[in-house]
All heavy atoms as a GROMACS GRO file, in nm:
protein
  610
    1MET      N    1  -0.014  -2.586  -2.089
    1MET     CA    2   0.090  -2.587  -1.989
    1MET      C    3   0.150  -2.449  -1.970
    1MET      O    4   0.183  -2.410  -1.860
    1MET     CB    5   0.198  -2.688  -2.031
    1MET     CG    6   0.311  -2.702  -1.933
    1MET     SD    7   0.259  -2.796  -1.792
    1MET     CE    8   0.412  -2.822  -1.711
    2LYS      N    9   0.164  -2.372  -2.078
    2LYS     CA   10   0.226  -2.241  -2.068
    2LYS      C   11   0.142  -2.143  -1.987
    2LYS      O   12   0.195  -2.060  -1.915
    2LYS     CB   13   0.256  -2.185  -2.206
    2LYS     CG   14   0.371  -2.252  -2.274
    2LYS     CD   15   0.406  -2.181  -2.402
    2LYS     CE   16   0.524  -2.248  -2.466
    2LYS     NZ   17   0.568  -2.179  -2.586
    3SER      N   18   0.010  -2.152  -2.001
    3SER     CA   19  -0.075  -2.056  -1.928
    3SER      C   20  -0.063  -2.077  -1.778
    3SER      O   21  -0.064  -1.980  -1.702
    3SER     CB   22  -0.220  -2.068  -1.974
    3SER     OG   23  -0.273  -2.195  -1.940
    4GLY      N   24  -0.053  -2.201  -1.732
    4GLY     CA   25  -0.036  -2.228  -1.590
    4GLY      C   26   0.097  -2.176  -1.538
    4GLY      O   27   0.105  -2.119  -1.430
    5LEU      N   28   0.199  -2.194  -1.618
    5LEU     CA   29   0.331  -2.144  -1.579
    5LEU      C   30   0.332  -1.992  -1.575
    5LEU      O   31   0.387  -1.932  -1.481
    5LEU     CB   32   0.438  -2.196  -1.676
    5LEU     CG   33   0.581  -2.154  -1.647
    5LEU    CD1   34   0.625  -2.206  -1.512
    5LEU    CD2   35   0.673  -2.205  -1.756
    6TYR      N   36   0.271  -1.929  -1.675
    6TYR     CA   37   0.265  -1.782  -1.675
    6TYR      C   38   0.181  -1.731  -1.557
    6TYR      O   39   0.213  -1.628  -1.498
    6TYR     CB   40   0.209  -1.730  -1.807
    6TYR     CG   41   0.304  -1.748  -1.922
    6TYR    CD1   42   0.261  -1.798  -2.044
    6TYR    CD2   43   0.439  -1.716  -1.910
    6TYR    CE1   44   0.348  -1.814  -2.150
    6TYR    CE2   45   0.528  -1.732  -2.015
    6TYR     CZ   46   0.482  -1.781  -2.135
    6TYR     OH   47   0.568  -1.797  -2.239
    7GLY      N   48   0.075  -1.801  -1.525
    7GLY     CA   49  -0.006  -1.763  -1.409
    7GLY      C   50   0.074  -1.771  -1.280
    7GLY      O   51   0.064  -1.684  -1.193
    8PHE      N   52   0.153  -1.876  -1.268
    8PHE     CA   53   0.237  -1.893  -1.150
    8PHE      C   54   0.340  -1.782  -1.141
    8PHE      O   55   0.360  -1.723  -1.034
    8PHE     CB   56   0.305  -2.029  -1.153
    8PHE     CG   57   0.400  -2.051  -1.039
    8PHE    CD1   58   0.353  -2.074  -0.912
    8PHE    CD2   59   0.538  -2.050  -1.059
    8PHE    CE1   60   0.439  -2.095  -0.806
    8PHE    CE2   61   0.625  -2.070  -0.954
    8PHE     CZ   62   0.575  -2.093  -0.828
    9LEU      N   63   0.405  -1.751  -1.251
    9LEU     CA   64   0.504  -1.643  -1.252
    9LEU      C   65   0.440  -1.508  -1.221
    9LEU      O   66   0.498  -1.427  -1.148
    9LEU     CB   67   0.577  -1.639  -1.386
    9LEU     CG   68   0.670  -1.756  -1.414
    9LEU    CD1   69   0.724  -1.749  -1.555
    9LEU    CD2   70   0.782  -1.762  -1.313
   10PHE      N   71   0.321  -1.484  -1.276
   10PHE     CA   72   0.250  -1.360  -1.247
   10PHE      C   73   0.217  -1.350  -1.098
   10PHE      O   74   0.239  -1.246  -1.035
   10PHE     CB   75   0.123  -1.351  -1.331
   10PHE     CG   76   0.042  -1.228  -1.304
   10PHE    CD1   77   0.083  -1.105  -1.352
   10PHE    CD2   78  -0.074  -1.235  -1.230
   10PHE    CE1   79   0.010  -0.990  -1.327
   10PHE    CE2   80  -0.149  -1.122  -1.204
   10PHE     CZ   81  -0.107  -0.999  -1.253
   11ALA      N   82   0.166  -1.458  -1.040
   11ALA     CA   83   0.133  -1.459  -0.897
   11ALA      C   84   0.258  -1.437  -0.812
   11ALA      O   85   0.255  -1.366  -0.712
   11ALA     CB   86   0.065  -1.590  -0.860
   12MET      N   87   0.370  -1.497  -0.855
   12MET     CA   88   0.494  -1.480  -0.781
   12MET      C   89   0.536  -1.333  -0.781
   12MET      O   90   0.572  -1.278  -0.677
   12MET     CB   91   0.604  -1.566  -0.844
   12MET     CG   92   0.737  -1.556  -0.773
   12MET     SD   93   0.864  -1.658  -0.846
   12MET     CE   94   0.883  -1.584  -1.007
   13TRP      N   95   0.530  -1.267  -0.896
   13TRP     CA   96   0.569  -1.126  -0.903
   13TRP      C   97   0.473  -1.037  -0.826
   13TRP      O   98   0.514  -0.940  -0.762
   13TRP     CB   99   0.582  -1.081  -1.048
   13TRP     CG  100   0.714  -1.119  -1.104
   13TRP    CD1  101   0.741  -1.220  -1.190
   13TRP    CD2  102   0.840  -1.059  -1.072
   13TRP    NE1  103   0.876  -1.227  -1.213
   13TRP    CE2  104   0.940  -1.128  -1.144
   13TRP    CE3  105   0.879  -0.954  -0.990
   13TRP    CZ2  106   1.074  -1.095  -1.136
   13TRP    CZ3  107   1.014  -0.921  -0.983
   13TRP    CH2  108   1.109  -0.992  -1.056
   14VAL      N  109   0.344  -1.069  -0.828
   14VAL     CA  110   0.246  -0.991  -0.750
   14VAL      C  111   0.279  -1.002  -0.602
   14VAL      O  112   0.277  -0.902  -0.529
   14VAL     CB  113   0.103  -1.038  -0.781
   14VAL    CG1  114   0.004  -0.983  -0.682
   14VAL    CG2  115   0.063  -0.999  -0.922
   15LEU      N  116   0.308  -1.123  -0.554
   15LEU     CA  117   0.343  -1.140  -0.413
   15LEU      C  118   0.472  -1.067  -0.378
   15LEU      O  119   0.484  -1.011  -0.269
   15LEU     CB  120   0.355  -1.289  -0.379
   15LEU     CG  121   0.222  -1.364  -0.370
   15LEU    CD1  122   0.248  -1.513  -0.352
   15LEU    CD2  123   0.137  -1.310  -0.258
   16ILE      N  124   0.569  -1.066  -0.467
   16ILE     CA  125   0.694  -0.993  -0.442
   16ILE      C  126   0.667  -0.843  -0.429
   16ILE      O  127   0.717  -0.777  -0.338
   16ILE     CB  128   0.797  -1.022  -0.554
   16ILE    CG1  129   0.848  -1.164  -0.543
   16ILE    CG2  130   0.913  -0.923  -0.548
   16ILE    CD1  131   0.931  -1.209  -0.661
   17ILE      N  132   0.585  -0.789  -0.519
   17ILE     CA  133   0.554  -0.645  -0.514
   17ILE      C  134   0.473  -0.611  -0.390
   17ILE      O  135   0.501  -0.510  -0.323
   17ILE     CB  136   0.482  -0.603  -0.644
   17ILE    CG1  137   0.580  -0.612  -0.761
   17ILE    CG2  138   0.424  -0.463  -0.632
   17ILE    CD1  139   0.515  -0.596  -0.896
   18ILE      N  140   0.375  -0.693  -0.357
   18ILE     CA  141   0.295  -0.668  -0.236
   18ILE      C  142   0.383  -0.677  -0.112
   18ILE      O  143   0.374  -0.593  -0.021
   18ILE     CB  144   0.178  -0.768  -0.228
   18ILE    CG1  145   0.074  -0.736  -0.336
   18ILE    CG2  146   0.113  -0.765  -0.090
   18ILE    CD1  147  -0.034  -0.841  -0.348
   19GLY      N  148   0.469  -0.779  -0.106
   19GLY     CA  149   0.559  -0.793   0.009
   19GLY      C  150   0.653  -0.676   0.023
   19GLY      O  151   0.677  -0.626   0.134
   20GLY      N  152   0.709  -0.630  -0.088
   20GLY     CA  153   0.796  -0.512  -0.083
   20GLY      C  154   0.721  -0.388  -0.039
   20GLY      O  155   0.774  -0.307   0.038
   21GLY      N  156   0.599  -0.373  -0.084
   21GLY     CA  157   0.516  -0.260  -0.042
   21GLY      C  158   0.487  -0.263   0.106
   21GLY      O  159   0.493  -0.161   0.175
   22ILE      N  160   0.456  -0.381   0.158
   22ILE     CA  161   0.430  -0.395   0.302
   22ILE      C  162   0.556  -0.360   0.381
   22ILE      O  163   0.548  -0.288   0.481
   22ILE     CB  164   0.384  -0.538   0.335
   22ILE    CG1  165   0.242  -0.561   0.281
   22ILE    CG2  166   0.388  -0.564   0.484
   22ILE    CD1  167   0.195  -0.704   0.292
   23MET      N  168   0.670  -0.407   0.334
   23MET     CA  169   0.795  -0.378   0.405
   23MET      C  170   0.824  -0.229   0.408
   23MET      O  171   0.860  -0.175   0.512
   23MET     CB  172   0.913  -0.450   0.338
   23MET     CG  173   0.908  -0.597   0.345
   23MET     SD  174   0.912  -0.652   0.515
   23MET     CE  175   0.875  -0.822   0.492
   24VAL      N  176   0.810  -0.163   0.295
   24VAL     CA  177   0.845  -0.021   0.288
   24VAL      C  178   0.743   0.066   0.361
   24VAL      O  179   0.780   0.153   0.440
   24VAL     CB  180   0.858   0.023   0.140
   24VAL    CG1  181   0.870   0.173   0.128
   24VAL    CG2  182   0.977  -0.045   0.076
   25VAL      N  183   0.616   0.041   0.339
   25VAL     CA  184   0.512   0.128   0.393
   25VAL      C  185   0.485   0.102   0.541
   25VAL      O  186   0.473   0.197   0.620
   25VAL     CB  187   0.381   0.112   0.312
   25VAL    CG1  188   0.267   0.187   0.376
   25VAL    CG2  189   0.402   0.159   0.169
   26LEU      N  190   0.477  -0.024   0.580
   26LEU     CA  191   0.440  -0.054   0.718
   26LEU      C  192   0.558  -0.075   0.812
   26LEU      O  193   0.557  -0.026   0.926
   26LEU     CB  194   0.351  -0.179   0.721
   26LEU     CG  195   0.217  -0.168   0.650
   26LEU    CD1  196   0.141  -0.298   0.661
   26LEU    CD2  197   0.135  -0.054   0.706
   27LEU      N  198   0.660  -0.147   0.766
   27LEU     CA  199   0.770  -0.178   0.857
   27LEU      C  200   0.881  -0.073   0.856
   27LEU      O  201   0.954  -0.060   0.954
   27LEU     CB  202   0.830  -0.314   0.821
   27LEU     CG  203   0.740  -0.434   0.847
   27LEU    CD1  204   0.813  -0.562   0.810
   27LEU    CD2  205   0.697  -0.439   0.991
   28GLY      N  206   0.896   0.000   0.748
   28GLY     CA  207   1.002   0.100   0.739
   28GLY      C  208   0.998   0.205   0.849
   28GLY      O  209   1.097   0.227   0.919
   29PRO      N  210   0.885   0.270   0.870
   29PRO     CA  211   0.880   0.375   0.971
   29PRO      C  212   0.858   0.325   1.115
   29PRO      O  213   0.851   0.403   1.207
   29PRO     CB  214   0.761   0.462   0.927
   29PRO     CG  215   0.676   0.374   0.846
   29PRO     CD  216   0.767   0.273   0.783
   30PHE      N  217   0.852   0.194   1.135
   30PHE     CA  218   0.828   0.137   1.268
   30PHE      C  219   0.945   0.164   1.361
   30PHE      O  220   1.059   0.132   1.330
   30PHE     CB  221   0.805  -0.014   1.255
   30PHE     CG  222   0.779  -0.083   1.386
   30PHE    CD1  223   0.658  -0.070   1.449
   30PHE    CD2  224   0.878  -0.158   1.445
   30PHE    CE1  225   0.634  -0.134   1.570
   30PHE    CE2  226   0.856  -0.222   1.565
   30PHE     CZ  227   0.734  -0.209   1.628
   31THR      N  228   0.919   0.226   1.476
   31THR     CA  229   1.023   0.253   1.575
   31THR      C  230   0.969   0.227   1.715
   31THR      O  231   0.848   0.226   1.739
   31THR     CB  232   1.072   0.399   1.569
   31THR    OG1  233   0.961   0.485   1.593
   31THR    CG2  234   1.136   0.430   1.436
   32ILE      N  235   1.061   0.205   1.807
   32ILE     CA  236   1.028   0.190   1.949
   32ILE      C  237   1.120   0.285   2.024
   32ILE      O  238   1.241   0.280   2.009
   32ILE     CB  239   1.051   0.045   1.996
   32ILE    CG1  240   0.959  -0.050   1.921
   32ILE    CG2  241   1.030   0.034   2.146
   32ILE    CD1  242   0.985  -0.196   1.952
   33GLN      N  243   1.065   0.370   2.109
   33GLN     CA  244   1.145   0.472   2.178
   33GLN      C  245   1.163   0.446   2.327
   33GLN      O  246   1.241   0.514   2.391
   33GLN     CB  247   1.078   0.609   2.160
   33GLN     CG  248   1.066   0.653   2.016
   33GLN     CD  249   1.200   0.674   1.950
   33GLN    OE1  250   1.298   0.708   2.013
   33GLN    NE2  251   1.204   0.650   1.819
   34GLN      N  252   1.096   0.350   2.385
   34GLN     CA  253   1.094   0.334   2.530
   34GLN      C  254   1.214   0.260   2.588
   34GLN      O  255   1.223   0.244   2.709
   34GLN     CB  256   0.968   0.256   2.573
   34GLN     CG  257   0.840   0.333   2.554
   34GLN     CD  258   0.786   0.326   2.412
   34GLN    OE1  259   0.834   0.250   2.330
   34GLN    NE2  260   0.687   0.407   2.384
   35PHE      N  261   1.308   0.213   2.507
   35PHE     CA  262   1.415   0.128   2.559
   35PHE      C  263   1.553   0.194   2.551
   35PHE      O  264   1.654   0.127   2.534
   35PHE     CB  265   1.415  -0.006   2.484
   35PHE     CG  266   1.292  -0.085   2.511
   35PHE    CD1  267   1.188  -0.088   2.419
   35PHE    CD2  268   1.278  -0.156   2.628
   35PHE    CE1  269   1.075  -0.161   2.443
   35PHE    CE2  270   1.164  -0.229   2.654
   35PHE     CZ  271   1.061  -0.232   2.561
   36GLY      N  272   1.559   0.323   2.562
   36GLY     CA  273   1.686   0.394   2.566
   36GLY      C  274   1.766   0.379   2.437
   36GLY      O  275   1.715   0.393   2.327
   37ASN      N  276   1.895   0.350   2.453
   37ASN     CA  277   1.986   0.340   2.338
   37ASN      C  278   1.968   0.211   2.260
   37ASN      O  279   2.022   0.198   2.150
   37ASN     CB  280   2.131   0.352   2.383
   37ASN     CG  281   2.162   0.491   2.433
   37ASN    OD1  282   2.098   0.588   2.393
   37ASN    ND2  283   2.260   0.501   2.521
   38PHE      N  284   1.896   0.114   2.314
   38PHE     CA  285   1.882  -0.015   2.248
   38PHE      C  286   1.751  -0.028   2.170
   38PHE      O  287   1.717  -0.136   2.125
   38PHE     CB  288   1.892  -0.128   2.350
   38PHE     CG  289   2.026  -0.132   2.417
   38PHE    CD1  290   2.040  -0.089   2.547
   38PHE    CD2  291   2.137  -0.177   2.348
   38PHE    CE1  292   2.164  -0.092   2.609
   38PHE    CE2  293   2.261  -0.180   2.408
   38PHE     CZ  294   2.275  -0.138   2.540
   39HIS      N  295   1.680   0.082   2.151
   39HIS     CA  296   1.551   0.075   2.082
   39HIS      C  297   1.566   0.032   1.937
   39HIS      O  298   1.480  -0.035   1.884
   39HIS     CB  299   1.476   0.209   2.090
   39HIS     CG  300   1.542   0.321   2.020
   39HIS    ND1  301   1.524   0.346   1.888
   39HIS    CD2  302   1.628   0.415   2.065
   39HIS    CE1  303   1.596   0.450   1.852
   39HIS    NE2  304   1.661   0.495   1.959
   40TRP      N  305   1.676   0.069   1.874
   40TRP     CA  306   1.693   0.032   1.733
   40TRP      C  307   1.721  -0.117   1.716
   40TRP      O  308   1.682  -0.177   1.617
   40TRP     CB  309   1.804   0.115   1.668
   40TRP     CG  310   1.938   0.099   1.731
   40TRP    CD1  311   1.988   0.170   1.837
   40TRP    CD2  312   2.039   0.005   1.695
   40TRP    NE1  313   2.114   0.127   1.868
   40TRP    CE2  314   2.149   0.025   1.782
   40TRP    CE3  315   2.048  -0.093   1.598
   40TRP    CZ2  316   2.264  -0.051   1.775
   40TRP    CZ3  317   2.165  -0.168   1.591
   40TRP    CH2  318   2.270  -0.147   1.679
   41ILE      N  319   1.786  -0.180   1.816
   41ILE     CA  320   1.810  -0.325   1.810
   41ILE      C  321   1.678  -0.400   1.824
   41ILE      O  322   1.650  -0.494   1.748
   41ILE     CB  323   1.908  -0.369   1.920
   41ILE    CG1  324   2.045  -0.307   1.896
   41ILE    CG2  325   1.918  -0.520   1.928
   41ILE    CD1  326   2.144  -0.332   2.007
   42LEU      N  327   1.595  -0.358   1.916
   42LEU     CA  328   1.465  -0.422   1.936
   42LEU      C  329   1.375  -0.401   1.816
   42LEU      O  330   1.310  -0.495   1.769
   42LEU     CB  331   1.399  -0.368   2.064
   42LEU     CG  332   1.270  -0.436   2.106
   42LEU    CD1  333   1.294  -0.585   2.132
   42LEU    CD2  334   1.215  -0.370   2.230
   43ALA      N  335   1.372  -0.281   1.763
   43ALA     CA  336   1.289  -0.253   1.645
   43ALA      C  337   1.338  -0.335   1.525
   43ALA      O  338   1.256  -0.389   1.449
   43ALA     CB  339   1.292  -0.104   1.612
   44SER      N  340   1.468  -0.347   1.507
   44SER     CA  341   1.522  -0.428   1.397
   44SER      C  342   1.486  -0.575   1.414
   44SER      O  343   1.454  -0.643   1.318
   44SER     CB  344   1.673  -0.414   1.390
   44SER     OG  345   1.709  -0.284   1.354
   45GLY      N  346   1.491  -0.624   1.536
   45GLY     CA  347   1.454  -0.763   1.563
   45GLY      C  348   1.308  -0.790   1.530
   45GLY      O  349   1.274  -0.894   1.473
   46ILE      N  350   1.222  -0.696   1.564
   46ILE     CA  351   1.080  -0.710   1.533
   46ILE      C  352   1.058  -0.706   1.383
   46ILE      O  353   0.981  -0.786   1.327
   46ILE     CB  354   0.998  -0.602   1.605
   46ILE    CG1  355   1.000  -0.626   1.757
   46ILE    CG2  356   0.854  -0.598   1.554
   46ILE    CD1  357   0.943  -0.515   1.839
   47LYS      N  358   1.127  -0.616   1.315
   47LYS     CA  359   1.115  -0.607   1.168
   47LYS      C  360   1.162  -0.735   1.102
   47LYS      O  361   1.100  -0.784   1.007
   47LYS     CB  362   1.194  -0.488   1.115
   47LYS     CG  363   1.133  -0.354   1.148
   47LYS     CD  364   1.222  -0.242   1.095
   47LYS     CE  365   1.173  -0.107   1.137
   47LYS     NZ  366   1.256   0.002   1.083
   48VAL      N  367   1.273  -0.790   1.149
   48VAL     CA  368   1.325  -0.914   1.092
   48VAL      C  369   1.228  -1.029   1.113
   48VAL      O  370   1.203  -1.109   1.022
   48VAL     CB  371   1.463  -0.948   1.154
   48VAL    CG1  372   1.504  -1.090   1.124
   48VAL    CG2  373   1.567  -0.851   1.104
   49THR      N  374   1.170  -1.037   1.232
   49THR     CA  375   1.074  -1.143   1.261
   49THR      C  376   0.953  -1.133   1.170
   49THR      O  377   0.909  -1.234   1.113
   49THR     CB  378   1.031  -1.136   1.408
   49THR    OG1  379   1.147  -1.145   1.491
   49THR    CG2  380   0.935  -1.248   1.443
   50ILE      N  381   0.899  -1.014   1.154
   50ILE     CA  382   0.784  -0.995   1.066
   50ILE      C  383   0.820  -1.027   0.922
   50ILE      O  384   0.743  -1.093   0.850
   50ILE     CB  385   0.728  -0.852   1.080
   50ILE    CG1  386   0.668  -0.832   1.220
   50ILE    CG2  387   0.622  -0.824   0.973
   50ILE    CD1  388   0.630  -0.690   1.252
   51ALA      N  389   0.938  -0.985   0.878
   51ALA     CA  390   0.982  -1.013   0.741
   51ALA      C  391   0.995  -1.164   0.718
   51ALA      O  392   0.954  -1.216   0.614
   51ALA     CB  393   1.112  -0.942   0.711
   52LEU      N  394   1.053  -1.236   0.813
   52LEU     CA  395   1.068  -1.380   0.799
   52LEU      C  396   0.933  -1.451   0.796
   52LEU      O  397   0.914  -1.546   0.719
   52LEU     CB  398   1.156  -1.436   0.911
   52LEU     CG  399   1.304  -1.404   0.900
   52LEU    CD1  400   1.378  -1.453   1.024
   52LEU    CD2  401   1.362  -1.465   0.775
   53VAL      N  402   0.841  -1.407   0.879
   53VAL     CA  403   0.706  -1.465   0.878
   53VAL      C  404   0.640  -1.442   0.743
   53VAL      O  405   0.578  -1.533   0.686
   53VAL     CB  406   0.621  -1.409   0.994
   53VAL    CG1  407   0.474  -1.445   0.978
   53VAL    CG2  408   0.673  -1.460   1.127
   54LEU      N  409   0.653  -1.321   0.688
   54LEU     CA  410   0.595  -1.294   0.557
   54LEU      C  411   0.660  -1.379   0.447
   54LEU      O  412   0.590  -1.427   0.358
   54LEU     CB  413   0.609  -1.145   0.523
   54LEU     CG  414   0.513  -1.051   0.594
   54LEU    CD1  415   0.547  -0.907   0.560
   54LEU    CD2  416   0.370  -1.082   0.557
   55VAL      N  417   0.790  -1.400   0.455
   55VAL     CA  418   0.858  -1.484   0.356
   55VAL      C  419   0.805  -1.627   0.363
   55VAL      O  420   0.777  -1.689   0.260
   55VAL     CB  421   1.011  -1.480   0.377
   55VAL    CG1  422   1.080  -1.590   0.299
   55VAL    CG2  423   1.065  -1.345   0.336
   56VAL      N  424   0.788  -1.679   0.483
   56VAL     CA  425   0.735  -1.815   0.499
   56VAL      C  426   0.593  -1.824   0.445
   56VAL      O  427   0.558  -1.919   0.373
   56VAL     CB  428   0.742  -1.859   0.647
   56VAL    CG1  429   0.663  -1.987   0.670
   56VAL    CG2  430   0.886  -1.877   0.689
   57ILE      N  431   0.511  -1.724   0.474
   57ILE     CA  432   0.374  -1.722   0.422
   57ILE      C  433   0.374  -1.716   0.270
   57ILE      O  434   0.299  -1.789   0.204
   57ILE     CB  435   0.295  -1.605   0.483
   57ILE    CG1  436   0.269  -1.629   0.631
   57ILE    CG2  437   0.163  -1.583   0.409
   57ILE    CD1  438   0.212  -1.510   0.705
   58TRP      N  439   0.459  -1.632   0.213
   58TRP     CA  440   0.468  -1.620   0.066
   58TRP      C  441   0.510  -1.754   0.004
   58TRP      O  442   0.458  -1.794  -0.097
   58TRP     CB  443   0.567  -1.512   0.029
   58TRP     CG  444   0.515  -1.372   0.014
   58TRP    CD1  445   0.561  -1.281  -0.074
   58TRP    CD2  446   0.411  -1.305   0.085
   58TRP    NE1  447   0.492  -1.163  -0.060
   58TRP    CE2  448   0.400  -1.174   0.038
   58TRP    CE3  449   0.325  -1.344   0.188
   58TRP    CZ2  450   0.308  -1.083   0.086
   58TRP    CZ3  451   0.233  -1.253   0.237
   58TRP    CH2  452   0.225  -1.125   0.186
   59ILE      N  453   0.607  -1.822   0.065
   59ILE     CA  454   0.653  -1.951   0.013
   59ILE      C  455   0.542  -2.054   0.021
   59ILE      O  456   0.521  -2.132  -0.074
   59ILE     CB  457   0.779  -1.998   0.088
   59ILE    CG1  458   0.898  -1.910   0.049
   59ILE    CG2  459   0.810  -2.145   0.058
   59ILE    CD1  460   1.022  -1.934   0.132
   60LEU      N  461   0.467  -2.056   0.129
   60LEU     CA  462   0.355  -2.150   0.140
   60LEU      C  463   0.247  -2.122   0.036
   60LEU      O  464   0.193  -2.215  -0.025
   60LEU     CB  465   0.296  -2.146   0.282
   60LEU     CG  466   0.384  -2.204   0.392
   60LEU    CD1  467   0.320  -2.181   0.528
   60LEU    CD2  468   0.410  -2.351   0.369
   61ILE      N  469   0.216  -1.994   0.015
   61ILE     CA  470   0.116  -1.959  -0.086
   61ILE      C  471   0.162  -2.001  -0.224
   61ILE      O  472   0.086  -2.062  -0.301
   61ILE     CB  473   0.086  -1.807  -0.083
   61ILE    CG1  474   0.010  -1.770   0.044
   61ILE    CG2  475   0.007  -1.764  -0.206
   61ILE    CD1  476  -0.004  -1.621   0.066
   62LEU      N  477   0.288  -1.973  -0.258
   62LEU     CA  478   0.340  -2.011  -0.390
   62LEU      C  479   0.346  -2.163  -0.405
   62LEU      O  480   0.322  -2.216  -0.514
   62LEU     CB  481   0.476  -1.948  -0.413
   62LEU     CG  482   0.475  -1.800  -0.445
   62LEU    CD1  483   0.616  -1.746  -0.450
   62LEU    CD2  484   0.403  -1.772  -0.576
   63SER      N  485   0.378  -2.234  -0.300
   63SER     CA  486   0.382  -2.379  -0.307
   63SER      C  487   0.243  -2.436  -0.334
   63SER      O  488   0.227  -2.526  -0.418
   63SER     CB  489   0.438  -2.435  -0.176
   63SER     OG  490   0.434  -2.574  -0.176
   64LYS      N  491   0.143  -2.386  -0.263
   64LYS     CA  492   0.006  -2.431  -0.286
   64LYS      C  493  -0.040  -2.397  -0.427
   64LYS      O  494  -0.105  -2.478  -0.494
   64LYS     CB  495  -0.090  -2.370  -0.183
   64LYS     CG  496  -0.066  -2.410  -0.042
   64LYS     CD  497  -0.096  -2.556  -0.022
   64LYS     CE  498  -0.077  -2.591   0.125
   64LYS     NZ  499  -0.096  -2.731   0.150
   65LEU      N  500  -0.007  -2.278  -0.473
   65LEU     CA  501  -0.044  -2.235  -0.608
   65LEU      C  502   0.023  -2.322  -0.713
   65LEU      O  503  -0.039  -2.365  -0.810
   65LEU     CB  504  -0.009  -2.089  -0.628
   65LEU     CG  505  -0.051  -2.025  -0.759
   65LEU    CD1  506  -0.202  -2.028  -0.775
   65LEU    CD2  507   0.001  -1.884  -0.766
   66LYS      N  508   0.151  -2.352  -0.693
   66LYS     CA  509   0.225  -2.438  -0.785
   66LYS      C  510   0.162  -2.576  -0.791
   66LYS      O  511   0.140  -2.631  -0.900
   66LYS     CB  512   0.370  -2.449  -0.743
   66LYS     CG  513   0.451  -2.549  -0.825
   66LYS     CD  514   0.584  -2.580  -0.761
   66LYS     CE  515   0.573  -2.647  -0.630
   66LYS     NZ  516   0.559  -2.789  -0.625
   67ASN      N  517   0.131  -2.633  -0.675
   67ASN     CA  518   0.069  -2.766  -0.673
   67ASN      C  519  -0.066  -2.765  -0.744
   67ASN      O  520  -0.097  -2.857  -0.819
   67ASN     CB  521   0.053  -2.814  -0.529
   67ASN     CG  522   0.186  -2.848  -0.466
   67ASN    OD1  523   0.284  -2.871  -0.534
   67ASN    ND2  524   0.190  -2.847  -0.334
   68TYR      N  525  -0.145  -2.662  -0.721
   68TYR     CA  526  -0.276  -2.652  -0.786
   68TYR      C  527  -0.261  -2.642  -0.938
   68TYR      O  528  -0.330  -2.712  -1.012
   68TYR     CB  529  -0.352  -2.531  -0.731
   68TYR     CG  530  -0.479  -2.503  -0.806
   68TYR    CD1  531  -0.590  -2.582  -0.789
   68TYR    CD2  532  -0.486  -2.397  -0.897
   68TYR    CE1  533  -0.707  -2.558  -0.859
   68TYR    CE2  534  -0.601  -2.372  -0.967
   68TYR     CZ  535  -0.712  -2.451  -0.948
   68TYR     OH  536  -0.826  -2.427  -1.019
   69ILE      N  537  -0.172  -2.557  -0.984
   69ILE     CA  538  -0.155  -2.536  -1.128
   69ILE      C  539  -0.106  -2.663  -1.197
   69ILE      O  540  -0.160  -2.705  -1.299
   69ILE     CB  541  -0.058  -2.418  -1.155
   69ILE    CG1  542  -0.126  -2.287  -1.120
   69ILE    CG2  543  -0.013  -2.418  -1.301
   69ILE    CD1  544  -0.033  -2.168  -1.123
   70PHE      N  545  -0.005  -2.728  -1.138
   70PHE     CA  546   0.050  -2.844  -1.206
   70PHE      C  547  -0.039  -2.966  -1.193
   70PHE      O  548  -0.042  -3.049  -1.283
   70PHE     CB  549   0.192  -2.872  -1.157
   70PHE     CG  550   0.290  -2.770  -1.207
   70PHE    CD1  551   0.354  -2.683  -1.121
   70PHE    CD2  552   0.316  -2.759  -1.343
   70PHE    CE1  553   0.443  -2.589  -1.169
   70PHE    CE2  554   0.405  -2.665  -1.392
   70PHE     CZ  555   0.468  -2.579  -1.305
   71LYS      N  556  -0.116  -2.978  -1.085
   71LYS     CA  557  -0.213  -3.087  -1.078
   71LYS      C  558  -0.324  -3.067  -1.180
   71LYS      O  559  -0.372  -3.163  -1.240
   71LYS     CB  560  -0.271  -3.098  -0.937
   71LYS     CG  561  -0.179  -3.164  -0.839
   71LYS     CD  562  -0.242  -3.175  -0.702
   71LYS     CE  563  -0.144  -3.236  -0.605
   71LYS     NZ  564  -0.201  -3.244  -0.470
   72LYS      N  565  -0.365  -2.942  -1.197
   72LYS     CA  566  -0.467  -2.912  -1.297
   72LYS      C  567  -0.415  -2.941  -1.437
   72LYS      O  568  -0.487  -2.996  -1.521
   72LYS     CB  569  -0.512  -2.766  -1.284
   72LYS     CG  570  -0.630  -2.731  -1.371
   72LYS     CD  571  -0.673  -2.589  -1.345
   72LYS     CE  572  -0.592  -2.499  -1.438
   72LYS     NZ  573  -0.638  -2.361  -1.442
   73GLU      N  574  -0.292  -2.904  -1.464
   73GLU     CA  575  -0.233  -2.925  -1.598
   73GLU      C  576  -0.210  -3.074  -1.626
   73GLU      O  577  -0.227  -3.118  -1.739
   73GLU     CB  578  -0.101  -2.849  -1.611
   73GLU     CG  579  -0.115  -2.700  -1.614
   73GLU     CD  580  -0.183  -2.650  -1.739
   73GLU    OE1  581  -0.168  -2.711  -1.847
   73GLU    OE2  582  -0.253  -2.548  -1.729
   74LEU      N  583  -0.171  -3.150  -1.524
   74LEU     CA  584  -0.142  -3.291  -1.545
   74LEU      C  585  -0.264  -3.380  -1.520
   74LEU      O  586  -0.256  -3.501  -1.534
   74LEU     CB  587  -0.026  -3.334  -1.454
   74LEU     CG  588   0.107  -3.264  -1.482
   74LEU    CD1  589   0.210  -3.304  -1.379
   74LEU    CD2  590   0.156  -3.295  -1.622
   75LYS      N  591  -0.376  -3.320  -1.475
   75LYS     CA  592  -0.504  -3.388  -1.454
   75LYS      C  593  -0.495  -3.502  -1.351
   75LYS      O  594  -0.540  -3.611  -1.373
   75LYS     CB  595  -0.557  -3.443  -1.586
   75LYS     CG  596  -0.567  -3.345  -1.698
   75LYS     CD  597  -0.685  -3.254  -1.680
   75LYS     CE  598  -0.709  -3.174  -1.806
   75LYS     NZ  599  -0.654  -3.043  -1.806
   76PHE      N  600  -0.434  -3.474  -1.235
   76PHE     CA  601  -0.430  -3.574  -1.126
   76PHE      C  602  -0.549  -3.559  -1.040
   76PHE      O  603  -0.594  -3.465  -0.996
   76PHE     CB  604  -0.303  -3.559  -1.043
   76PHE     CG  605  -0.183  -3.619  -1.109
   76PHE    CD1  606  -0.071  -3.543  -1.130
   76PHE    CD2  607  -0.182  -3.750  -1.148
   76PHE    CE1  608   0.042  -3.596  -1.188
   76PHE    CE2  609  -0.070  -3.805  -1.206
   76PHE     CZ  610   0.042  -3.728  -1.225
   0.00000   0.00000   0.00000
């Protein structure tokens, strides 16, 4: 039981580090210049949308991983 739990925690931390890396490297320098003074609002909205989508994807991946690990451990 402990190995499955440790695997889940390891996968969770890997996804957190990968997600943070994606945010800093890809979304951090993202800008839009064509909309005058409101370009920062539009760019922030796009960044927020992408971040929320990544959070939902990460939660779905962790949920599937959790179900797989605990079904394997409980032999269902």
